[in-house]
C-alpha positions in Angstrom: 0.0 0.0 0.0 1.3 3.4 -1.0 2.1 5.7 1.9 0.5 9.1 1.4 1.7 12.4 2.9 -0.3 13.1 6.0 -1.3 16.4 7.3 0.6 17.2 10.5 -2.7 18.4 12.2 -4.2 14.9 12.1 -2.2 13.6 15.1 -3.0 16.7 17.2 -6.7 16.4 16.6 -6.7 12.7 17.7 -4.5 13.4 20.8 -6.7 16.3 21.9 -9.9 14.3 21.4 -11.6 17.0 19.4 -14.9 15.8 18.2 -15.5 16.3 14.5 -18.7 15.3 12.7 -17.9 12.3 10.6 -19.7 13.7 7.6 -17.4 16.7 7.5 -14.1 14.9 8.2 -11.5 14.6 5.5 -10.6 11.2 4.2 -7.3 11.4 6.1 -9.0 11.3 9.4 -12.4 9.7 8.6 -12.5 6.1 10.0 -13.3 3.3 7.6 -16.2 2.4 9.8 -17.9 5.6 8.6 -18.5 3.9 5.2 -21.8 2.3 4.7 -21.7 -1.4 5.6 -18.4 -1.4 7.5 -19.0 -2.7 11.1 -16.6 -3.8 13.7 -16.0 -7.3 12.3 -15.2 -6.0 8.8 -13.1 -3.2 10.2 -11.0 -5.8 12.1 -10.4 -7.7 8.8 -9.5 -4.5 6.9 -7.0 -3.7 9.7 -5.0 -6.8 8.5 -4.6 -4.8 5.2 -3.5 -1.7 7.2 -6.8 0.0 6.4 -8.1 2.1 9.2 -9.3 5.3 7.4 -10.9 6.2 4.1 -7.6 7.5 3.0 -6.0 4.1 3.7 -8.6 2.5 1.5 -7.9 4.9 -1.4 -4.2 4.1 -1.2 -4.7 0.3 -1.3 -3.7 0.0 -4.9 -4.7 -2.7 -7.3 -2.2 -5.5 -8.0 -3.5 -6.0 -11.6 -6.5 -5.4 -13.8 -8.9 -7.5 -15.7 -10.9 -6.5 -18.8 -14.5 -7.2 -18.1 -15.9 -4.5 -20.4 -17.1 -6.8 -23.1 -19.8 -9.5 -22.9 -18.7 -12.5 -25.0 -21.5 -14.6 -26.7 -21.6 -18.1 -25.3 -21.2 -19.5 -28.8 -17.9 -17.6 -29.3 -16.2 -19.0 -26.1 -13.1 -21.2 -26.2 -11.3 -23.0 -23.4 -8.5 -21.2 -21.5 -9.9 -17.6 -21.7 -11.3 -15.4 -19.0 -14.6 -13.9 -20.1 -17.7 -12.1 -19.1 -20.8 -13.9 -20.3 -24.6 -13.5 -19.9 -27.4 -15.9 -20.2 -30.7 -17.3 -18.8 -30.8 -20.2 -16.4 -32.1 -23.4 -18.1 -31.7 -25.6 -15.1 -30.0 -25.7 -11.7 -29.5 -29.1 -10.1 -27.4 -30.7 -7.3 -25.4 -33.6 -8.5 -23.2 -36.2 -6.8 -20.3 -36.9 -9.1 -17.5 -37.8 -6.7 -18.6 -34.9 -4.5 -21.7 -32.8 -4.0 -21.9 -30.0 -6.5 -24.3 -27.4 -8.0 -24.6 -27.4 -11.8 -26.3 -24.5 -13.5 -26.9 -24.4 -17.2 -27.2 -21.0 -18.9 -27.9 -20.1 -22.6 -28.0 -16.9 -24.7 -29.3 -18.1 -28.1 -25.7 -18.5 -29.5 -24.7 -21.4 -27.2 -24.8 -22.7 -23.6 -22.4 -23.0 -20.7 -22.3 -24.9 -17.4 -21.5 -23.1 -14.1 -20.1 -25.5 -11.6 -20.1 -24.8 -7.8 -18.6 -27.1 -5.2 -19.3 -24.7 -2.3 -22.9 -23.4 -2.2 -25.9 -23.0 0.0 -29.5 -24.1 -0.4 -30.5 -20.4 -0.6 -28.1 -20.0 -3.5 -29.6 -23.0 -5.3 -33.2 -21.9 -4.7 -32.4 -18.4 -6.1 -31.1 -19.8 -9.5 -34.5 -20.6 -10.9 -35.2 -21.2 -14.6 -35.4 -18.0 -16.5 -33.2 -16.0 -14.1 -30.7 -13.9 -16.1 -27.1 -14.0 -14.9 -23.9 -12.1 -15.8 -20.9 -14.2 -15.0 -17.1 -13.9 -15.1 -14.4 -16.6 -14.8 -12.0 -18.9 -16.6 -13.6 -21.0 -19.3 -12.5 -24.5 -19.5 -13.5 -27.8 -21.1 -15.5 -30.0 -18.7 -17.2 -33.4 -19.0 -20.2 -32.0 -20.9 -18.6 -29.1 -22.7 -17.4 -25.6 -21.8 -17.8 -24.6 -18.1 -16.7 -22.1 -15.5 -16.0 -23.3 -12.0 -17.1 -21.0 -9.2 -17.7 -17.9 -11.4 -18.3 -14.4 -10.0 -21.9 -13.7 -11.0 -24.9 -11.5 -10.3 -28.5 -11.4 -11.4 -29.3 -9.0 -14.3 -32.6 -7.3 -14.6 -34.6 -7.9 -17.8 -33.8 -5.2 -20.3 -30.6 -4.2 -18.6 -28.2 -3.2 -21.3 -24.7 -1.8 -21.7 -21.2 -3.1 -21.3 -20.4 -5.6 -18.5 -18.3 -3.0 -16.7 -17.6 0.7 -17.5 -14.0 0.5 -16.5 -11.2 -2.1 -16.2 -11.7 -4.2 -13.1 -9.1 -3.8 -10.3 -7.8 -6.8 -8.4 -6.7 -5.9 -4.9 -4.5 -7.7 -2.3 -6.8 -9.7 0.0 -7.0 -11.0 3.5 -9.2 -13.7 5.0 -12.8 -12.7 5.1 -12.5 -9.9 2.6 -13.3 -10.6 -1.1 -12.6 -8.7 -4.2 -16.2 -7.6 -4.7 -16.4 -6.2 -1.2 -13.1 -4.2 -1.6 -14.4 -2.8 -4.9 -17.6 -1.7 -3.3 -15.8 0.0 -0.5 -13.3 1.7 -2.9 -16.3 3.0 -4.9 -17.7 4.6 -1.7 -14.3 6.1 -0.9 -14.0 7.6 -4.4 -17.5 9.0 -4.0 -16.3 10.8 -0.8 -13.2 11.9 -2.6 -15.4 13.9 -4.9 -16.7 16.1 -2.0 -13.9 15.9 0.5 -10.7 16.0 -1.5 -7.3 14.9 -0.1 -4.7 17.6 0.4 -2.4 17.7 -2.6 0.9 18.8 -1.3 2.7 19.0 -4.6 2.3 22.4 -6.4 0.6 22.3 -9.8 3.7 23.9 -11.4 5.8 20.9 -10.3 3.2 18.4 -11.5 3.1 20.2 -14.8 6.8 20.0 -15.2 6.9 16.3 -14.3 3.8 15.7 -16.5 2.0 14.1 -13.6 -1.8 14.3 -12.7 -3.1 15.6 -9.5 -3.5 13.3 -6.5 -7.3 13.0 -7.0 -7.0 12.3 -10.7 -4.3 9.7 -10.1 -6.4 7.8 -7.5 -9.5 7.9 -9.6 -7.5 6.5 -12.6 -5.8 3.6 -10.8 -9.0 2.5 -9.2 -11.1 3.0 -12.3 -9.1 2.8 -15.5 -11.1 3.5 -18.7 -11.7 0.6 -21.1 -9.1 2.0 -23.5 -6.4 2.3 -20.8 -3.0 1.0 -21.7 -3.1 -2.3 -19.8 0.6 -3.0 -20.5 1.6 0.4 -19.1 -0.4 -0.3 -16.0 1.0 -3.8 -15.6 4.6 -2.3 -15.7 3.6 0.3 -13.1 4.7 3.1 -15.4 1.5 4.9 -16.1 1.6 8.6 -15.1 -1.1 8.0 -12.5 1.0 5.2 -10.9 4.1 7.4 -11.1 2.3 10.2 -9.4 1.4 8.0 -6.5 5.0 6.6 -6.4 6.2 10.2 -6.3 3.8 10.8 -3.4 5.2 7.9 -1.4 8.9 8.8 -2.0 8.2 12.4 -1.1 6.4 11.3 2.1 9.4 9.1 3.0 11.9 11.9 2.4 9.9 14.4 4.4 9.6 12.0 7.2 13.4 11.4 7.3 13.9 15.2 7.1 11.6 15.7 10.1 13.3 12.9 12.0 16.7 14.4 11.4 15.5 17.8 12.7 14.1 16.2 15.8 17.3 14.3 16.5 19.5 17.3 15.9 17.3 19.4 18.2 18.5 17.1 21.1 21.6 18.1 23.0 24.8 16.3 22.2 28.4 16.1 23.4 30.9 17.9 21.2 34.3 16.3 21.0 36.6 19.2 21.9 40.0 17.6 21.8 42.6 20.1 20.7 44.5 17.5 18.6 43.9 14.4 16.6 47.0 12.7 18.0 45.5 9.2 18.0 44.0 9.6 14.5 47.4 10.8 13.2 49.3 8.0 14.9 46.7 5.5 13.5 47.1 6.8 9.9 50.9 6.7 10.2 50.7 3.0 11.3 48.7 1.9 8.4 50.6 0.0 5.6 48.6 2.1 3.0 47.5 5.7 2.5 43.7 6.4 2.8 42.0 7.3 -0.4 40.6 10.8 -1.1 37.1 9.5 -0.6 38.0 8.1 2.9 39.6 11.3 3.9 36.7 13.4 2.6 34.2 11.2 4.6 36.5 11.5 7.7 36.6 15.3 7.4 32.8 15.5 7.3 32.4 13.2 10.2 35.0 15.1 12.2 33.0 18.3 11.6 29.9 16.6 12.9 31.6 15.3 16.0 32.6 18.8 16.9 29.0 20.1 17.0 26.8 20.3 20.0 24.0 18.3 18.3 23.9 14.5 17.7 25.4 13.2 14.5 23.2 11.3 12.0 25.3 9.9 9.2 25.5 6.9 7.0 28.8 5.9 5.4 28.1 4.0 2.2 30.6 2.1 0.0 31.3 -1.2 -1.7 32.7 -4.2 0.1 36.4 -3.6 0.7 36.2 0.2 0.0 37.5 1.1 3.5 34.5 2.0 5.5 35.9 0.3 8.6 39.0 2.5 8.5 36.8 5.5 8.6 34.9 4.0 11.6 38.2 3.5 13.4 39.2 7.1 12.8 35.9 8.3 14.2 36.3 6.0 17.2 39.8 7.3 18.0 38.6 10.9 17.7 36.1 10.0 20.5 38.7 8.3 22.6 41.0 11.3 22.2 38.2 13.5 23.6 37.9 11.3 26.7 34.9 9.1 25.7 34.4 5.3 25.4 33.3 3.8 22.0 31.1 0.9 21.2 31.3 -0.7 17.8 28.3 -3.0 17.0 27.9 -5.5 14.2 24.7 -7.2 12.9 26.3 -10.7 13.2 28.7 -12.4 15.6 30.9 -13.5 12.7 31.3 -9.9 11.5 31.8 -8.7 15.1 34.7 -11.1 15.5 36.2 -9.9 12.2 36.0 -6.3 13.4 37.5 -7.2 16.8 40.5 -8.8 15.1 41.1 -5.8 12.8 40.8 -3.2 15.6 43.0 -5.3 17.9 45.7 -5.2 15.2 45.3 -1.5 14.5 45.2 -0.4 18.1 48.0 -2.6 19.4 50.6 0.2 19.0 48.3 3.0 20.1 47.8 1.9 23.8 44.0 1.9 23.4 42.6 -1.1 25.4 39.9 -3.1 23.6 37.3 -5.5 24.8 35.2 -7.9 22.8 31.8 -8.8 24.1 29.4 -11.2 22.4 26.4 -13.4 23.3 28.6 -16.4 23.3 31.0 -15.0 25.9 29.9 -16.2 29.3 31.2 -16.9 32.8 34.4 -15.3 34.1 35.4 -14.0 30.6 32.1 -12.1 30.3 32.4 -10.7 33.9 36.0 -9.4 33.2 34.8 -7.7 30.0 31.9 -6.0 31.8 34.2 -4.9 34.6 36.7 -3.3 32.1 33.8 -1.5 30.4 32.3 -0.3 33.6 35.7 0.9 35.0 36.5 2.8 31.9 39.7 0.8 31.3 38.4 -0.5 28.0 38.1 2.4 25.5 
């Protein structure tokens, strides 16, 4: 599900408990239970799809699309295709052919087709009386008595009802237990109806959208949930349609803004500037290396050194290929902290990598008189107690 940019006021409204009439609430804050037919049980199932608000429902994007805009005459069907068909019920009977099943025969004047159901109710059987007109969708296959569809999607069609099977391409959404495609499409239609009167905030200026040749947020959402019959299905399948790119832009922008806000919050906290007058340990360390650091390593170190001198916490990621020298930069940073009178902890995601770093640091620091302790989950007993004592006393740097 795409992550939209959320208005900063939403959280404040919820925390303060301000009561807002549901009919006037924007989709960002309007609970999904405000939609017709969504009770507590359905809301609990929708929560498994991370759907809690009307906005969440709008940003649950289809995985793919099916073309159900054309009704195929029964006489033109062939096995292996997915098709929309329409016909009148000739008979509906329960048969026992290996297992209990409901067989429904429909015809349209050009041919006939069997609908086969293995899971059905008596009420369903009773409703499929002779002469009932059905519109069905599913995969056509060859059965024992001709072409058939097993467990088709279907609905009753009123006499004289005309027009295409569907006005738009049919979206197929991610599902969870107890929530079917038809139900999600109904709820999405209700959410889109609300979008027409309570539009989402579009944070991207029209000038920027024009430059990038992208639609507005509302236009993008309406398109991905209701593509017109002539939509480029290939472009939609490759997730390269302008409407999809607009929503991807929304998600990336929301992610970047969240990171920017997080950085601002972290840097607003007090830090401990490293105020050592010299870089004696760093200089001795560099002199002891059997190679000269690259320009990229020295550039990264200078940026880190500047951050370490500030009164705000550092938030930095050193990125590089395997073997590019990131650990050397980490060692320089650690020695700068030790020179300023601090202890340093170097953590690794796996014990194997931690042991590798411990060996490297032990070799590098041997001539610098910087005590080092290795602590891991496997270290127990007296060895672990000694390591913890050295850390607590400040002997280990």
